C-alpha positions in Angstrom: -5.6 -5.0 -27.2 -6.6 -6.3 -23.8 -4.6 -5.5 -20.7 -4.1 -7.9 -17.8 -5.9 -7.1 -14.6 -3.3 -5.3 -12.4 -5.2 -6.4 -9.3 -4.4 -10.1 -9.7 -1.5 -11.4 -7.7 1.1 -12.0 -10.5 0.4 -8.7 -12.3 0.3 -6.6 -9.1 3.7 -7.9 -7.9 5.3 -7.5 -11.4 4.1 -3.9 -11.7 4.8 -2.6 -8.2 7.3 -5.1 -6.8 9.9 -5.3 -9.5 13.4 -4.1 -8.4 14.0 -3.1 -12.1 11.1 -0.7 -12.1 11.1 1.0 -8.7 10.2 4.3 -10.4 6.7 3.0 -10.9 6.4 2.1 -7.2 7.9 5.5 -6.2 5.4 7.3 -8.4 2.5 5.2 -6.9 3.5 5.8 -3.3 4.1 9.5 -3.8 0.7 9.8 -5.3 -1.1 7.9 -2.6 0.9 9.1 0.5 2.1 12.5 -0.4 -0.5 14.0 -2.9 1.9 13.6 -5.8 4.8 15.5 -4.2 8.2 13.9 -4.9 8.8 13.1 -1.2 10.0 9.5 -1.8 13.1 9.5 -4.1 14.3 5.9 -3.6 13.0 2.6 -2.4 14.6 -0.8 -1.9 12.5 -3.8 -2.7 12.8 -6.5 0.0 12.0 -10.1 0.1 8.2 -10.3 0.8 8.7 -13.4 3.0 8.6 -12.3 6.7 9.8 -15.3 8.7 9.1 -15.7 12.4 11.9 -15.7 14.9 10.1 -18.2 17.0 9.1 -21.5 15.5 5.7 -21.4 17.1 4.7 -18.1 15.4 3.0 -17.9 12.1 5.0 -17.0 9.0 4.0 -14.1 6.8 4.0 -13.7 3.0 3.5 -10.1 1.9 2.7 -9.0 -1.6 5.4 -6.2 -1.6 7.8 -5.1 1.1 10.0 -2.1 0.6 12.3 0.1 2.6 12.8 3.9 2.3 16.1 5.7 2.7 15.2 6.8 6.2 14.9 3.1 7.2 11.1 3.0 7.4 9.2 0.1 5.9 6.2 0.0 3.6 4.3 -3.2 3.2 1.7 -3.4 0.4 -1.1 -5.8 0.0 -3.6 -6.2 -2.8 -6.7 -8.2 -1.7 -9.3 -9.3 -4.2 -11.8 -10.9 -1.8 -12.7 -10.4 1.8 -11.7 -13.2 4.1 -12.2 -14.1 7.7 -10.2 -11.8 10.1 -8.7 -10.0 7.1 -8.3 -6.7 9.1 -6.6 -8.6 11.9 -4.1 -10.1 9.4 -3.2 -6.6 8.2 -2.6 -5.4 11.7 -0.6 -8.6 12.5 1.6 -8.2 9.5 2.4 -4.6 10.4 3.1 -5.3 14.0 5.2 -8.3 13.1 7.3 -6.2 10.7 7.8 -3.7 13.5 8.5 -6.2 16.1 11.2 -8.1 14.2 13.4 -5.0 13.4 15.7 -5.3 16.5 18.1 -8.0 17.5 19.3 -8.6 21.0 21.1 -5.7 22.5 19.9 -3.0 20.1 18.1 0.0 21.7 14.5 0.8 21.0 15.3 4.1 19.3 16.6 2.0 16.4 13.0 1.0 15.6 11.7 2.7 12.4 8.1 3.3 11.2 6.0 0.7 9.4 3.3 1.8 7.0 0.8 -0.9 5.8 -0.8 0.1 2.5 -3.7 -2.2 1.7 -5.7 -2.0 -1.6 -9.0 -3.9 -1.7 -11.4 -4.9 -4.5 -14.2 -4.8 -2.0 -15.6 -2.3 0.5 -14.3 -2.6 4.1 -16.1 0.2 5.8 -19.8 1.0 5.3 -20.8 4.4 4.1 -21.8 5.5 7.6 -18.2 4.9 8.6 -16.5 6.3 5.5 -17.5 7.0 1.9 -14.0 8.0 0.7 -11.7 5.8 -1.2 -8.6 6.3 1.1 -8.7 5.9 4.8 -5.7 6.4 7.1 -5.4 5.1 10.7 -2.8 5.8 13.3 -2.7 6.0 17.1 -4.0 9.0 18.8 -5.3 10.0 22.3 -9.1 9.5 22.2 -10.3 12.4 24.3 -7.7 15.0 23.4 -7.2 13.7 19.9 -3.5 14.2 19.6 -1.0 11.7 18.1 0.9 9.2 20.1 4.5 10.5 20.2 6.0 7.3 18.8 3.4 6.9 16.1 5.3 4.3 14.1 2.5 2.0 13.0 0.1 3.4 10.4 -2.5 1.6 8.3 -3.8 3.0 5.0 -6.7 1.4 3.0 -7.7 2.0 -0.6 -11.2 0.7 -1.3 -11.4 0.5 -5.1 -15.2 0.0 -5.4 -15.7 3.4 -3.9 -13.8 5.0 -6.8 -16.4 5.9 -9.4 -14.7 8.6 -11.5 -14.5 8.4 -15.2 -11.3 9.2 -17.1 -12.5 12.8 -17.9 -13.1 13.4 -14.2 -9.7 12.5 -13.0 -8.1 15.4 -11.1 -5.0 14.0 -9.3 -2.2 11.5 -9.9 -3.8 9.4 -7.1 -7.1 9.4 -9.1 -5.3 8.2 -12.1 -3.7 5.3 -10.3 -7.1 4.3 -8.8 -8.6 4.5 -12.3 -5.8 2.3 -13.6 -6.2 -0.3 -10.9 -10.0 -0.4 -11.3 -10.4 -0.3 -15.1 -7.1 -1.4 -16.8 -8.4 -4.9 -17.6 -11.5 -3.4 -19.3 -9.6 -1.0 -21.6 -8.7 -1.6 -25.2 -6.0 1.0 -25.3 -4.0 3.3 -23.0 -6.0 6.5 -22.6 -4.5 9.7 -24.1 -2.3 11.9 -22.0 -1.7 9.2 -19.4 1.2 10.1 -17.1 4.4 8.3 -18.2 4.9 6.1 -15.1 1.3 4.9 -15.2 1.5 4.3 -18.9 4.5 2.2 -18.1 2.4 0.0 -15.8 0.0 -1.1 -18.6 
């Protein structure tokens, strides 16, 4: 039996962006963001189309857009190939999501955090910058190195080529999700003892 590549657009959106299977997305996000702790209990899948309020601005189509019970947004992108200004697009999408939360008359304290989770099938940062699979960016003061108090925009990148573990070497639920994304289309059967939510994604 051959499994479809979960990295391709149709499969990725079906696995992680289906309103009928939010348990898979919740398991994935808890694994990536919270070391497997059950911090996220519920998500609402939103329309991935992010229109512009001004006609002159560029429209945005996300892979997956979801909202947590605290109101914060998570936007998820799976990118197979590197493109011109790719990192600028990620930042633009996150800033646009944040910048279109309020309507006229609403106070700024109604703004909620936006986290952009981007998974790539290519390396973004060279090994001198980072050799790890997951990198996490947020605003902080450069000399004192403390967080900006309203640290509402965060960018997380998963670089799949940097994940080289074999199945027997997997240690965490995040490892297992990375393994699934990287190798599912090359497997002939679901590996034994695969966690239930990941087995459901095959």
